[in-house]
C-alpha positions as CSV (number, residue, x, y, z in Angstrom):
1,A,19.5,-26.0,-17.3
2,A,16.7,-23.5,-16.4
3,D,15.5,-22.1,-20.2
4,A,16.2,-25.9,-21.2
5,L,13.4,-27.2,-18.3
6,G,11.1,-24.4,-19.4
7,E,11.1,-25.7,-22.5
8,S,10.1,-29.3,-21.4
9,K,7.8,-28.4,-18.8
10,L,8.8,-31.5,-17.5
11,P,6.5,-31.5,-14.1
12,D,9.9,-32.5,-11.6
13,G,11.5,-29.6,-13.2
14,L,8.6,-27.1,-11.5
15,D,9.9,-27.7,-8.4
16,S,13.5,-27.3,-8.7
17,L,13.1,-24.0,-10.6
18,I,11.1,-22.5,-7.5
19,E,13.5,-23.9,-5.1
20,L,16.2,-21.4,-7.1
21,A,13.4,-18.9,-7.8
22,Q,13.0,-18.2,-4.0
23,R,17.0,-18.2,-3.4
24,P,17.9,-14.7,-1.6
25,V,19.2,-12.4,-4.9
26,T,22.5,-12.6,-5.5
27,K,25.4,-11.3,-8.2
28,K,25.9,-14.4,-8.7
29,L,23.5,-16.2,-8.8
30,I,20.6,-13.3,-10.7
31,A,21.5,-14.8,-14.3
32,A,20.6,-17.9,-13.2
33,Q,17.2,-17.5,-10.6
34,V,16.3,-15.2,-14.0
35,A,16.4,-17.5,-16.8
36,A,14.1,-19.4,-13.8
37,I,11.7,-17.6,-13.2
38,R,11.1,-16.9,-17.2
39,A,11.1,-21.1,-17.3
40,I,8.6,-20.9,-14.7
41,G,5.9,-19.0,-16.5
42,K,6.0,-21.5,-19.3
43,Y,4.4,-24.0,-16.9
44,T,1.2,-23.2,-18.6
45,E,-0.4,-26.6,-17.5
46,E,0.7,-25.7,-13.7
47,S,-0.1,-22.5,-13.8
48,A,-1.7,-22.5,-10.2
49,K,1.5,-23.5,-9.1
50,A,3.9,-21.4,-10.8
51,A,1.7,-18.1,-10.0
52,G,1.4,-18.8,-6.6
53,A,5.6,-19.5,-6.6
54,L,5.4,-16.4,-8.8
55,T,3.4,-14.2,-5.9
56,K,6.0,-15.0,-3.6
57,V,8.7,-13.4,-4.9
58,I,6.8,-10.7,-5.6
59,D,4.7,-10.2,-3.0
60,K,7.8,-8.1,-0.9
61,D,8.7,-4.8,0.7
62,P,11.8,-3.2,-2.2
63,P,15.1,-2.6,-0.4
64,Q,15.7,1.1,0.6
65,H,15.7,3.0,-2.7
66,P,19.2,4.8,-3.3
67,K,17.3,8.2,-3.6
68,T,17.8,7.5,0.1
69,A,21.1,7.6,-0.1
70,K,23.2,9.6,2.8
71,D,26.8,9.5,0.5
72,K,28.6,7.9,-2.8
73,D,29.4,4.4,-1.2
74,Q,25.9,4.2,0.5
75,A,24.5,5.2,-2.6
76,R,26.2,2.2,-4.8
77,S,25.7,-1.0,-2.3
78,L,21.8,0.9,-2.1
79,E,21.8,0.7,-6.1
80,E,23.2,-3.0,-6.9
81,K,20.4,-4.3,-3.6
82,Y,18.1,-2.1,-5.5
83,G,18.8,-3.2,-9.1
84,L,18.8,-6.6,-8.1
85,F,15.6,-6.6,-6.8
86,L,14.1,-5.1,-9.6
87,G,15.4,-7.9,-12.5
88,L,14.2,-10.6,-9.6
89,S,10.7,-9.1,-9.5
90,G,10.4,-7.7,-12.8
91,A,10.9,-11.3,-14.3
92,S,8.4,-12.2,-12.3
93,I,5.7,-10.2,-13.3
94,N,6.3,-10.8,-16.9
95,A,5.9,-14.3,-16.1
96,L,2.2,-13.8,-14.1
97,G,1.9,-11.8,-17.1
98,D,2.8,-15.1,-19.7
99,L,0.4,-17.5,-17.4
100,R,-2.3,-15.3,-17.4
101,V,-4.1,-16.1,-13.9
102,P,-6.6,-14.0,-12.1
103,S,-5.7,-14.9,-8.4
104,A,-2.5,-12.9,-9.2
105,A,-4.8,-9.6,-9.6
106,K,-4.5,-8.6,-6.2
107,T,-0.9,-9.7,-5.5
108,L,0.1,-7.5,-9.5
109,V,-1.9,-4.6,-7.9
110,L,0.3,-4.4,-5.1
111,S,3.3,-4.4,-7.0
112,M,2.3,-1.2,-9.2
113,F,2.3,1.0,-6.0
114,R,5.5,-0.7,-3.9
115,T,7.6,-0.5,-7.3
116,P,6.4,1.6,-9.9
117,E,9.3,1.7,-11.7
118,L,7.9,-1.7,-13.0
119,F,5.0,0.1,-14.7
120,T,4.9,-1.4,-17.6
121,Q,5.8,-4.8,-16.9
122,V,2.4,-4.6,-14.3
123,R,0.0,-3.1,-16.8
124,R,0.7,-5.8,-19.3
125,A,0.9,-8.7,-16.6
126,L,-2.6,-7.0,-15.3
127,V,-4.2,-7.1,-19.0
128,A,-3.5,-10.1,-19.3
129,S,-5.0,-11.6,-15.5
130,G,-8.0,-10.7,-17.1
131,P,-11.5,-9.5,-15.2
132,A,-10.4,-9.9,-11.7
133,A,-7.3,-7.6,-12.2
134,E,-9.6,-5.2,-14.1
135,D,-12.5,-5.6,-10.5
136,E,-9.1,-5.1,-8.1
137,L,-8.3,-1.5,-10.2
138,R,-11.8,-0.1,-9.7
139,R,-12.1,-1.0,-6.2
140,V,-8.9,0.7,-5.8
141,L,-10.3,4.0,-7.4
142,A,-13.3,3.3,-5.5
143,G,-11.8,3.7,-2.6
144,N,-12.8,0.3,-1.4
145,H,-9.4,-1.6,-1.5
146,P,-8.2,-2.9,2.3
147,E,-4.6,-3.9,1.5
148,V,-4.3,-0.9,-0.8
149,N,-5.0,1.9,1.6
150,Q,-3.2,0.4,4.3
151,L,-0.3,0.5,2.2
152,F,-1.2,3.8,1.2
153,K,-1.4,4.5,5.3
154,D,2.2,2.9,5.8
155,K,4.3,3.7,3.5
156,R,2.5,7.8,3.3
157,L,2.1,6.9,-0.7
158,E,-0.4,10.1,-0.4
159,K,2.5,12.3,-0.2
160,Y,5.7,13.3,-1.4
161,C,8.0,14.3,1.7
162,G,11.6,14.6,-0.5
163,D,13.4,11.6,-1.5
164,R,13.9,10.8,2.2
165,N,10.1,11.0,2.8
166,D,11.8,13.7,5.9
167,A,10.4,17.0,4.6
168,P,8.7,18.5,6.9
169,P,4.4,17.8,6.5
170,D,4.2,21.8,5.6
171,Q,6.3,21.0,2.7
172,C,5.4,18.0,1.8
173,Q,2.9,17.3,-1.7
174,T,0.0,15.3,-2.7
175,V,0.4,13.3,-5.2
176,S,-2.6,10.9,-7.5
177,A,-1.0,7.9,-7.3
178,M,-3.4,5.5,-6.4
179,Y,-5.6,7.0,-9.0
180,F,-3.5,7.6,-11.9
181,Y,-2.3,3.8,-12.2
182,P,-5.5,1.9,-11.9
183,A,-6.7,4.8,-14.3
184,V,-4.4,3.2,-17.0
185,V,-4.4,0.3,-16.8
186,L,-8.5,0.2,-16.6
187,G,-8.1,1.7,-20.4
188,D,-6.5,-0.5,-21.3
189,F,-9.7,-3.2,-20.7
190,Y,-11.8,-0.8,-23.1
191,D,-14.7,-1.9,-20.3
192,A,-17.6,1.0,-19.8
193,K,-18.2,-0.3,-16.6
194,A,-14.9,1.4,-15.1
195,V,-16.6,5.0,-16.2
196,P,-17.8,5.6,-12.4
197,E,-15.3,4.9,-10.3
198,L,-12.9,6.8,-13.2
199,L,-15.6,9.7,-12.7
200,S,-15.9,9.6,-9.1
201,A,-11.5,9.4,-9.1
202,L,-11.3,12.8,-11.0
203,E,-13.7,14.1,-8.8
204,R,-12.0,13.4,-5.9
205,R,-8.9,14.4,-7.4
206,Q,-10.1,17.1,-8.4
207,R,-11.8,18.1,-5.0
208,S,-8.5,17.6,-3.2
209,E,-6.4,20.4,-5.2
210,E,-9.4,22.7,-4.6
211,H,-8.8,21.9,-1.1
212,T,-5.0,22.3,-1.4
213,S,-4.6,26.0,-3.2
214,E,-7.2,27.0,-0.4
215,L,-5.2,25.9,1.7
């Protein structure tokens, strides 16, 4: 039924699809929700409304990662929850790519760091979002993106402190996620305007490595 609504693009059908897509995800419901999300991505004539609903699905922190499990039983439980989350988020990201809505760019940029497992889908959707996405990515590289900066601060994404994030500070390793992901996507735009931010990010990374080696 969801697929049929997506093909017909009946105006009254969008609300029903959104309601289904935004329900709490379960094993029994996931297939129908993914179908609903895929259908939402076809409502290009109501793209603002459709994209707003999809960003609500994506714009949230993921559940506890399976790598943090303390035993096999907990690992199985976490894998199920995390898999459902990735399935729903991945479908929503793909649908946003189909809609090509600039307003989704900020949510997609944040999702790129929250769920790196979905980077391939996020990359495609960001490029489809156009110049607005490019501007967001350039702000990240320049260090002028408040939401991304706050996310890195809150989640300590600039450091790898073990799968459970519990390693002592002196054993944590600096990572370059803030530079790597946006730089890769910016390259897809083939726009020389991004060169200053790319060079600046490269220089900051080199300085960081030199500082770490001195310590």
